[in-house]
DSSP file (Angstrom, degrees, kcal/mol; ACC not computed):
  #  RESIDUE AA STRUCTURE BP1 BP2  ACC     N-H-->O    O-->H-N    N-H-->O    O-->H-N    TCO  KAPPA ALPHA  PHI   PSI    X-CA   Y-CA   Z-CA
    1    1 A X              0   0    0      0, 0.0    51,-1.8     0, 0.0     2,-0.3   0.000 360.0 360.0 360.0 140.6 -161.6   66.9   52.7
    2    2 A X  E     -A   51   0A   0     49,-0.2     2,-0.3    50,-0.1    49,-0.2  -0.924 360.0-176.6-126.2 154.3 -160.7   64.0   54.9
    3    3 A X  E     -A   50   0A   0     47,-2.4    47,-3.1    -2,-0.3     2,-0.5  -0.907  24.8-110.5-143.5 168.4 -161.3   60.3   54.5
    4    4 A X  E     -A   49   0A   0     -2,-0.3     2,-0.5    45,-0.2    45,-0.2  -0.898  16.3-142.1-111.9 131.5 -160.7   57.1   56.4
    5    5 A X  E     -A   48   0A   0     43,-2.6    43,-1.1    -2,-0.5    42,-0.7  -0.785  26.2-152.6 -86.1 126.4 -158.1   54.3   55.6
    6    6 A X     >  -     0   0    0     -2,-0.5     4,-2.3    41,-0.2     5,-0.2  -0.466  26.9-107.7 -95.6 169.7 -159.7   50.9   56.3
    7    7 A X  H  > S+     0   0    0      1,-0.2     4,-2.6     2,-0.2     5,-0.2   0.868 119.8  55.1 -63.9 -36.1 -157.9   47.7   57.2
    8    8 A X  H  > S+     0   0    0      2,-0.2     4,-2.3     1,-0.2    -1,-0.2   0.909 109.3  46.7 -63.5 -42.3 -158.8   46.3   53.8
    9    9 A X  H  > S+     0   0    0      2,-0.2     4,-2.3     1,-0.2    -2,-0.2   0.925 113.2  48.5 -65.4 -44.6 -157.1   49.2   52.1
   10   10 A X  H  X S+     0   0    0     -4,-2.3     4,-2.3     1,-0.2    -2,-0.2   0.925 113.2  47.3 -63.8 -44.6 -154.0   49.0   54.3
   11   11 A X  H  X S+     0   0    0     -4,-2.6     4,-2.5     1,-0.2    -1,-0.2   0.909 112.2  49.8 -62.5 -43.8 -153.7   45.3   53.8
   12   12 A X  H  X S+     0   0    0     -4,-2.3     4,-2.5    -5,-0.2    -1,-0.2   0.891 110.7  50.0 -63.5 -40.3 -154.1   45.6   50.0
   13   13 A X  H  X S+     0   0    0     -4,-2.3     4,-2.4     2,-0.2    -2,-0.2   0.916 110.6  49.0 -65.7 -43.9 -151.5   48.3   49.9
   14   14 A X  H  X S+     0   0    0     -4,-2.3     4,-2.2     2,-0.2    -2,-0.2   0.924 113.5  47.6 -61.8 -44.8 -149.0   46.2   51.9
   15   15 A X  H  X S+     0   0    0     -4,-2.5     4,-2.8     2,-0.2    -2,-0.2   0.920 112.4  48.1 -62.3 -44.7 -149.6   43.2   49.6
   16   16 A X  H  X S+     0   0    0     -4,-2.5     4,-2.1     1,-0.2    -1,-0.2   0.888 110.4  52.4 -66.8 -37.8 -149.3   45.3   46.4
   17   17 A X  H  <>S+     0   0    0     -4,-2.4     5,-2.4    -5,-0.2     4,-0.3   0.918 113.0  45.0 -59.9 -44.8 -146.0   46.8   47.7
   18   18 A X  H ><5S+     0   0    0     -4,-2.2     3,-1.0     3,-0.2    -2,-0.2   0.916 111.2  51.4 -67.2 -45.3 -144.7   43.3   48.4
   19   19 A X  H 3<5S+     0   0    0     -4,-2.8    -1,-0.2     1,-0.3    -2,-0.2   0.884 115.2  42.8 -61.1 -39.9 -145.7   41.9   45.1
   20   20 A X  T 3<5S-     0   0    0     -4,-2.1    -1,-0.3    -5,-0.2    -2,-0.2   0.442 107.8-129.2 -86.1   0.0 -144.1   44.7   43.2
   21   21 A X  T < 5 +     0   0    0     -3,-1.0     2,-0.4    -4,-0.3    -3,-0.2   0.911  48.8 163.8  52.1  50.5 -141.0   44.5   45.5
   22   22 A X      < -     0   0    0     -5,-2.4    -1,-0.2    -6,-0.1     2,-0.1  -0.779  34.1-136.3 -98.6 139.7 -141.1   48.3   46.3
   23   23 A X     >  -     0   0    0     -2,-0.4     4,-2.6     1,-0.1     5,-0.2  -0.402  34.8-103.7 -78.2 169.7 -139.3   50.0   49.1
   24   24 A X  H  > S+     0   0    0      1,-0.2     4,-2.5     2,-0.2     5,-0.1   0.875 124.1  52.7 -64.6 -35.8 -141.3   52.5   51.1
   25   25 A X  H  > S+     0   0    0      2,-0.2     4,-2.3     1,-0.2    -1,-0.2   0.920 109.9  47.6 -66.3 -42.9 -139.4   55.3   49.3
   26   26 A X  H  > S+     0   0    0      2,-0.2     4,-2.5     1,-0.2    -2,-0.2   0.911 112.8  49.6 -63.4 -41.2 -140.2   53.8   45.9
   27   27 A X  H  X S+     0   0    0     -4,-2.6     4,-2.3     2,-0.2    -2,-0.2   0.911 109.0  52.0 -63.3 -42.0 -143.9   53.5   46.9
   28   28 A X  H  X>S+     0   0    0     -4,-2.5     5,-2.3     1,-0.2     4,-1.0   0.909 110.9  48.0 -61.3 -43.0 -143.9   57.1   48.2
   29   29 A X  H  <5S+     0   0    0     -4,-2.3     3,-0.3     1,-0.2    -1,-0.2   0.912 111.4  49.9 -63.5 -42.2 -142.5   58.2   44.8
   30   30 A X  H  <5S+     0   0    0     -4,-2.5    -2,-0.2     1,-0.2    -1,-0.2   0.868 116.2  42.0 -64.8 -35.9 -145.1   56.2   42.9
   31   31 A X  H  <5S-     0   0    0     -4,-2.3    -1,-0.2    -5,-0.2    -2,-0.2   0.584 106.8-127.7 -85.1 -10.2 -147.9   57.6   45.0
   32   32 A X  T  <5 +     0   0    0     -4,-1.0     2,-0.3    -3,-0.3    -3,-0.2   0.899  68.5 124.3  60.9  41.6 -146.5   61.1   44.9
   33   33 A X      < -     0   0    0     -5,-2.3    -1,-0.3    -6,-0.2    -2,-0.1  -0.853  69.8 -89.8-125.4 161.1 -146.7   61.3   48.7
   34   34 A X     >  -     0   0    0     -2,-0.3     4,-2.1     1,-0.1     3,-0.3  -0.409  34.0-121.6 -67.4 148.2 -144.1   62.0   51.4
   35   35 A X  H  > S+     0   0    0      1,-0.2     4,-2.5     2,-0.2     5,-0.1   0.860 114.0  55.4 -60.5 -35.8 -142.3   59.0   52.8
   36   36 A X  H  > S+     0   0    0      2,-0.2     4,-2.0     1,-0.2    -1,-0.2   0.857 106.3  51.6 -66.0 -34.1 -143.6   59.8   56.3
   37   37 A X  H  > S+     0   0    0     -3,-0.3     4,-2.4     2,-0.2    -2,-0.2   0.919 110.1  48.1 -67.1 -43.6 -147.2   59.8   55.0
   38   38 A X  H  X S+     0   0    0     -4,-2.1     4,-2.4     2,-0.2     5,-0.2   0.911 109.2  54.4 -64.4 -41.5 -146.6   56.3   53.4
   39   39 A X  H  X S+     0   0    0     -4,-2.5     4,-2.4     1,-0.2     5,-0.3   0.923 109.3  47.8 -56.7 -44.3 -145.1   55.1   56.7
   40   40 A X  H  X S+     0   0    0     -4,-2.0     4,-2.5     1,-0.2    -2,-0.2   0.925 110.9  50.5 -63.1 -44.0 -148.2   56.2   58.5
   41   41 A X  H  < S+     0   0    0     -4,-2.4    -1,-0.2     1,-0.2    -2,-0.2   0.877 117.7  39.8 -63.3 -36.6 -150.6   54.6   56.0
   42   42 A X  H  < S+     0   0    0     -4,-2.4    -1,-0.2    -5,-0.2    -2,-0.2   0.817 127.2  30.0 -79.9 -32.0 -148.7   51.3   56.2
   43   43 A X  H  < S+     0   0    0     -4,-2.4    -3,-0.2    -5,-0.2    -2,-0.2   0.736  89.4  99.5-106.9 -25.3 -148.0   51.3   60.0
   44   44 A X  S  < S-     0   0    0     -4,-2.5     2,-0.4    -5,-0.3     4,-0.1  -0.251  80.9-101.6 -68.5 152.7 -150.8   53.1   61.9
   45   45 A X        -     0   0    0      2,-0.1     2,-0.2     1,-0.0    -1,-0.1  -0.585  60.2 -90.3 -72.6 131.0 -153.5   51.1   63.5
   46   46 A X  S    S+     0   0    0     -2,-0.4   -40,-0.1    -3,-0.1     2,-0.1  -0.549  95.6  47.0 -92.9 156.6 -156.6   51.3   61.3
   47   47 A X  S    S+     0   0    0    -42,-0.7     2,-0.3    -2,-0.2   -41,-0.2   0.602  74.6 146.8 -78.7 152.9 -159.0   52.9   60.9
   48   48 A X  E     -A    5   0A   0    -43,-1.1   -43,-2.6    -2,-0.1     2,-0.3  -0.980  45.9-103.1-149.0 160.6 -157.5   56.4   60.8
   49   49 A X  E     +A    4   0A   0     -2,-0.3     2,-0.3   -45,-0.2   -45,-0.2  -0.650  36.9 173.4 -91.1 135.7 -158.2   59.7   59.1
   50   50 A X  E     -A    3   0A   0    -47,-3.1   -47,-2.4    -2,-0.3     2,-0.0  -0.855  37.5 -87.3-130.3 168.4 -156.0   60.9   56.2
   51   51 A X  E  >  -A    2   0A   0     -2,-0.3     4,-2.3   -49,-0.2   -49,-0.2  -0.285  39.3-110.1 -71.3 163.5 -156.2   63.9   53.8
   52   52 A X  H  > S+     0   0    0    -51,-1.8     4,-2.6     1,-0.2     5,-0.2   0.866 118.2  55.7 -61.8 -37.6 -158.2   63.6   50.6
   53   53 A X  H  > S+     0   0    0    -52,-0.2     4,-2.4     2,-0.2    -1,-0.2   0.921 109.5  45.7 -61.0 -45.9 -155.0   63.7   48.5
   54   54 A X  H  > S+     0   0    0      2,-0.2     4,-2.5     1,-0.2     5,-0.2   0.926 113.6  49.0 -63.0 -46.7 -153.6   60.7   50.4
   55   55 A X  H  X S+     0   0    0     -4,-2.3     4,-2.5     1,-0.2     5,-0.2   0.918 112.9  47.0 -59.8 -46.0 -156.8   58.7   50.2
   56   56 A X  H  X S+     0   0    0     -4,-2.6     4,-2.8     1,-0.2     5,-0.2   0.911 112.4  49.8 -64.2 -42.9 -157.2   59.4   46.4
   57   57 A X  H  X S+     0   0    0     -4,-2.4     4,-1.9    -5,-0.2    -2,-0.2   0.910 113.1  46.3 -63.3 -42.7 -153.5   58.4   45.8
   58   58 A X  H  X S+     0   0    0     -4,-2.5     4,-2.3     2,-0.2    -2,-0.2   0.942 115.7  45.3 -65.0 -48.8 -153.8   55.2   47.7
   59   59 A X  H  X S+     0   0    0     -4,-2.5     4,-2.0    -5,-0.2    -2,-0.2   0.909 111.9  50.7 -66.5 -41.6 -157.1   54.2   46.1
   60   60 A X  H  X S+     0   0    0     -4,-2.8     4,-0.6     1,-0.2    -1,-0.2   0.897 111.1  49.9 -62.7 -38.6 -156.0   55.1   42.6
   61   61 A X  H >< S+     0   0    0     -4,-1.9     3,-0.8    -5,-0.2     4,-0.4   0.907 111.7  48.0 -68.0 -40.5 -152.8   53.0   43.1
   62   62 A X  H 3< S+     0   0    0     -4,-2.3     3,-0.5     1,-0.2    -1,-0.2   0.818 110.8  51.9 -68.2 -29.3 -154.9   50.0   44.3
   63   63 A X  H >< S+     0   0    0     -4,-2.0     3,-1.2     1,-0.2    -1,-0.2   0.543  83.6  90.1 -85.3  -6.4 -157.3   50.3   41.4
   64   64 A X  T << S+     0   0    0     -3,-0.8    -1,-0.2    -4,-0.6    -2,-0.1   0.850  87.8  48.9 -57.2 -36.0 -154.6   50.3   38.7
   65   65 A X  T 3         0   0    0     -3,-0.5    -1,-0.3    -4,-0.4    -2,-0.1   0.586 360.0 360.0 -83.6 -10.1 -154.7   46.5   38.4
   66   66 A X    <         0   0    0     -3,-1.2    -1,-0.2    -4,-0.1    -2,-0.1   0.476 360.0 360.0 -80.9 360.0 -158.5   46.2   38.1
């Protein structure tokens, strides 16, 4: 399964990373993803396609605070 990371998701992830003062390595560990995958999610021009695992990890992390 593949899914698309939107600009809103990317922006929310960057904000949450900053608020929690996480490095990219810490964020990757929290999401249980490779650091290179997290780098792509944070830096690539959106929208772009990611694996289902990456999409689920990002969305679950963003939904933790709701």
